[in-house]
C-alpha positions in Angstrom: 7.3 49.2 15.6 9.9 51.6 14.4 12.4 49.9 12.1 14.6 53.0 11.4 17.7 52.6 9.3 20.7 52.4 11.8 22.7 55.6 12.0 26.0 54.0 12.9 27.2 53.3 9.4 26.7 57.0 8.4 28.5 58.2 11.5 31.5 55.9 10.9 31.6 56.8 7.2 31.5 60.5 8.0 34.3 60.1 10.5 36.6 58.3 8.0 35.7 60.8 5.3 36.7 63.7 7.5 40.0 62.1 8.6 41.9 62.9 5.3 41.0 66.5 5.6 42.9 66.6 8.8 46.1 65.7 7.0 48.6 67.9 5.2 49.8 67.9 1.6 52.7 65.5 2.2 53.1 62.1 3.8 55.6 63.6 6.3 53.2 66.2 7.5 50.4 63.6 7.9 52.7 61.3 9.9 53.5 64.1 12.3 49.7 64.9 12.6 48.7 61.5 13.7 51.7 61.0 15.9 50.6 59.9 19.4 52.4 59.2 22.6 53.6 55.6 23.0 51.1 53.4 24.8 52.5 51.0 27.3 49.3 50.3 29.3 47.4 47.2 28.1 44.2 47.7 30.2 41.6 50.4 30.0 38.7 51.1 32.3 35.8 53.2 31.0 32.8 55.0 32.7 30.2 56.8 30.6 26.7 58.2 30.6 24.4 56.5 28.1 21.3 57.8 26.4 19.1 55.4 24.5 17.0 56.2 21.4 14.6 54.4 19.1 13.2 52.1 21.8 9.4 52.0 21.3 6.3 50.0 22.2 2.9 49.3 20.7 -0.1 48.1 22.7 -2.8 45.9 21.1 -6.0 44.3 22.4 -6.0 40.5 22.2 -9.8 40.4 22.0 -12.4 38.3 23.8 -12.6 34.5 23.3 -15.4 33.5 21.0 -17.1 31.5 23.9 -18.1 34.9 25.4 -20.1 36.1 22.4 -23.9 36.2 22.3 -25.1 35.6 18.8 -28.6 36.6 17.6 -31.2 33.9 16.7 -32.0 33.5 13.0 -35.3 34.7 11.6 -38.0 32.0 11.1 -38.1 32.8 7.4 -35.0 31.1 5.9 -34.8 33.7 3.2 -34.1 36.4 5.9 -30.9 36.9 7.9 -29.6 39.0 10.7 -28.6 42.6 9.8 -27.0 44.8 12.4 -28.6 48.1 13.0 -25.3 49.7 13.9 -22.8 47.8 11.8 -21.0 46.7 14.9 -20.5 43.2 16.2 -20.8 43.1 20.0 -19.5 40.3 22.3 -22.4 40.4 24.8 -25.5 41.1 22.7 -26.8 42.6 19.4 -29.1 45.2 18.0 -30.6 44.2 14.6 -33.1 45.3 12.0 -36.5 43.6 12.6 -39.3 42.7 10.2 -40.7 46.3 10.4 -37.4 47.7 9.3 -37.1 49.3 12.7 -39.9 51.7 11.9 -41.1 53.9 14.8 -44.7 55.0 14.2 -44.5 57.6 17.0 -41.3 59.3 15.9 -39.9 58.0 12.5 -36.6 59.9 13.2 -35.8 57.5 16.1 -35.9 53.9 14.8 -36.9 51.2 17.3 -36.3 47.4 17.1 -37.6 44.3 18.7 -34.7 42.3 17.3 -32.2 42.9 20.2 -30.6 40.8 22.9 -28.1 40.8 25.8 -26.4 38.3 27.9 -26.3 39.6 31.5 -28.3 41.6 34.0 -25.1 43.7 34.7 -25.6 45.2 31.2 -28.8 46.9 32.3 -28.7 50.4 33.8 -31.9 51.4 35.7 -33.5 54.8 36.1 -32.3 55.2 39.7 -28.6 55.3 38.5 -27.9 59.0 37.8 -31.3 59.7 36.3 -30.6 57.5 33.3 -33.6 55.6 32.0 -33.5 51.9 31.5 -30.6 51.3 29.2 -28.7 48.3 27.8 -24.9 48.4 27.4 -23.3 46.4 24.6 -19.5 46.0 24.3 -17.0 45.1 21.6 -13.5 43.8 22.3 -11.7 42.6 19.3 -8.1 42.1 18.3 -6.2 45.1 17.0 -4.0 48.1 17.9 -5.3 50.2 20.7 -2.7 52.9 20.8 0.1 53.6 18.4 3.9 53.7 19.2 4.7 55.3 22.5 8.2 56.3 23.4 10.0 58.8 25.6 13.4 59.6 24.2 16.0 59.6 25.5 16.3 56.7 28.0 19.0 57.5 30.5 21.6 55.0 31.6 25.2 54.3 32.4 28.0 52.0 31.1 31.0 50.6 32.8 33.5 49.0 30.5 36.9 47.2 30.4 39.2 46.5 27.5 42.4 44.5 27.2 44.9 45.2 24.4 46.1 42.1 22.6 48.2 43.5 19.8 49.4 46.6 17.9 50.8 47.4 14.5 51.7 50.8 12.8 49.8 52.7 15.5 46.7 50.5 15.3 45.7 48.5 18.3 43.3 45.7 18.8 41.9 43.6 21.7 38.9 42.4 23.5 36.4 44.5 25.4 33.4 43.9 27.7 30.9 46.3 29.3 28.1 46.3 31.8 25.2 48.6 31.0 22.2 49.9 32.9 19.2 51.7 31.3 16.1 53.1 33.0 13.3 52.5 30.6 10.2 54.7 31.0 7.6 54.3 28.2 4.2 56.0 28.6 1.1 56.5 26.5 -2.5 57.6 26.9 -5.5 58.1 24.8 -8.9 56.9 23.6 -8.9 53.3 22.3 -9.8 52.8 18.7 -13.6 52.2 18.8 -13.3 49.5 16.1 -11.3 47.6 18.7 -12.7 48.6 22.1 -16.1 50.2 22.5 -19.2 50.5 24.8 -22.5 51.5 23.3 -25.7 52.2 25.2 -29.2 51.7 23.9 -32.2 53.2 25.7 -35.8 51.8 26.0 -38.8 53.9 25.4 -40.0 55.9 28.5 -41.6 53.9 31.3 -40.4 50.6 29.7 -39.0 47.8 31.8 -36.0 45.9 30.4 -36.6 42.1 30.1 -34.5 39.9 32.4 -31.3 38.6 31.0 -30.4 36.6 29.0 -32.8 38.1 26.6 -33.0 36.7 23.0 -35.0 39.0 20.7 -36.7 37.9 17.6 -36.8 39.2 14.0 -40.6 38.8 14.0 -42.7 41.2 16.2 -44.6 38.3 17.9 -43.8 39.0 21.6 -46.6 41.1 23.1 -45.4 43.1 26.1 -41.7 43.1 25.0 -40.6 46.7 25.0 -38.9 48.0 21.8 -35.4 49.4 22.0 -34.2 52.6 20.4 -31.8 51.3 17.7 -29.5 54.4 17.7 -26.6 53.9 20.1 -24.8 56.4 22.3 -21.0 55.7 22.1 -18.9 55.8 25.3 -15.1 56.2 24.8 -12.7 53.7 26.5 -9.8 55.7 27.9 -6.4 54.0 28.3 -3.4 55.1 30.3 -0.5 52.7 30.1 3.1 52.7 31.2 6.1 50.3 30.9 8.8 50.9 33.4 11.9 48.7 33.4 15.4 48.4 34.7 17.4 47.1 31.7 20.7 45.4 32.6 23.1 44.6 29.8 26.3 42.7 29.1 28.5 43.2 26.0 31.6 41.4 24.8 33.5 41.5 21.6 36.7 42.6 19.8 37.8 46.2 19.2 40.1 48.0 16.7 41.5 51.4 17.5 43.1 53.7 14.8 45.0 57.0 15.1 43.2 59.9 13.6 45.1 63.0 14.7 47.5 63.9 17.5 46.0 62.7 20.7 42.8 61.7 18.8 41.8 58.1 17.9 38.8 56.3 16.7 37.7 52.8 17.8 35.4 50.3 16.2 33.9 47.4 18.1 31.1 44.8 18.0 30.0 41.5 19.3 27.5 39.7 21.5 25.1 41.6 23.8 22.6 40.4 26.4 19.8 42.3 28.1 18.0 41.4 31.3 14.7 43.3 31.6 13.1 43.7 35.0 9.9 45.4 34.1 6.5 46.5 35.3 3.6 46.9 32.9 0.6 49.0 34.1 -2.7 49.5 32.3 -5.5 51.9 33.6 -8.7 51.5 31.7 -11.8 53.6 32.3 -15.2 54.1 30.6 -18.4 55.9 31.7 -20.3 52.6 32.1 -18.1 49.5 32.6 -19.3 46.1 31.4 -18.2 42.5 32.0 -16.4 42.6 28.7 -14.7 46.0 29.3 -14.1 46.5 33.0 -12.7 49.7 34.6 -9.7 49.5 36.8 -5.9 49.5 37.1 -4.0 46.3 36.2 -0.3 45.7 37.0 2.1 42.9 36.4 5.9 42.4 36.7 8.2 40.0 35.0 11.8 39.2 34.0 13.0 38.7 30.4 16.3 37.7 28.8 17.1 39.2 25.4 20.2 38.1 23.5 21.5 40.0 20.5 24.4 41.8 18.9 26.0 45.3 19.0 28.3 47.5 16.9 29.9 50.7 18.1 32.1 53.6 17.2 34.0 55.7 19.7 36.1 58.9 19.3 38.7 59.4 22.1 40.8 62.4 23.0 43.9 61.9 25.2 43.8 64.3 28.1 47.0 62.7 29.5 49.0 59.5 29.1 46.4 57.6 31.1 43.2 59.5 30.9 41.0 59.8 27.8 37.7 61.7 27.2 35.5 60.0 24.6 32.1 60.0 22.9 30.5 57.5 20.7 27.4 55.8 19.2 26.3 52.3 19.7 23.8 50.2 17.7 22.2 47.3 19.5 19.7 44.8 18.3 18.2 42.4 20.9 14.8 41.7 19.4 11.5 42.5 21.3 9.8 41.7 24.6 6.1 40.9 24.8 3.9 41.3 27.8 0.2 40.5 28.2 -2.1 41.9 30.9 -5.9 42.3 31.3 -6.5 41.5 27.6 -3.8 43.9 26.5 -0.5 43.0 24.9 2.5 45.4 24.7 5.4 44.7 22.3 8.6 46.5 23.3 11.0 46.9 20.4 14.7 46.7 20.9 15.6 45.8 17.3 17.2 49.1 16.4 18.2 50.7 19.7 20.8 53.5 19.3 22.8 54.8 22.3 24.9 57.9 22.6 27.7 57.6 25.2 30.2 60.1 26.6 32.6 59.7 29.5 36.2 59.1 30.5 38.6 56.2 30.5 41.7 55.3 32.5 44.5 53.2 31.2 46.8 51.1 33.4 
């Protein structure tokens, strides 16, 4: 997840640093500069557009339970042990190095082995399927990141707010504010899964060989006459992932605010407090591979859910008085409401709202 340093403190600092430059060389000139019309209205209603940044997600594979693995048998000689011919641990079978060190007397450049096994008949492809000779498919599905961060900045939304002035002193006002927000979240990513996490490898038999019926446990020793050898070099098949996370994010914010005069008809407000997000989301995963297996199927999987995420916010807003009642404003908001986790078809997506930043711009009406 992105844990970027929040931008709000820098924006606020820059604003305050710039404020003295707007003044004149004397206190009297500065006083005239920040003079604003007297405010008699205690209520303010605001409507603004809202663009969200720094909201990201990461998808990981949760792996296959150990009960679905298919381990190789040990050699009869206790001094020997299983050694993978590929360096990959598969969930539904194995291809190892046999007692002949996978030597192929016909073609030494193509090693063969009798030390192989597979769990299901569905893993066997026959020669009548697309002209492919008898082939065994082995799959790996382990825990780990499938695709890196995916994000589509900015995320569009709207904010409707109300504030009530509670006090004033020397031109500075303070009060309480609340706001309802809506953000349409659209996160998408696609790519080839990390083969160390998700992979399908195919192994072919020698020509005119018939694959043994599953489940087939091979042996380290070459003592099974009639058992066809398997070519020990795999053909790798990519697992393609297309994922999307669409959500309607409803938010509620409430907290105090302080508004300071900056220049004539120009003011700056700071606010912060409690925030709450309600996420109505749909998580979709489309997975495809040349040859699907029971461990790695092909298809589209969809799930919907609701989530409640409490947190906090801080905001800065710069307002320009267009009239005694109407203001135009822009501002930045920093919101931290944690993360939301979803699991579907062996995939988990973690959506990060820790350091969300929103740019707002709109109008307000005082009454």
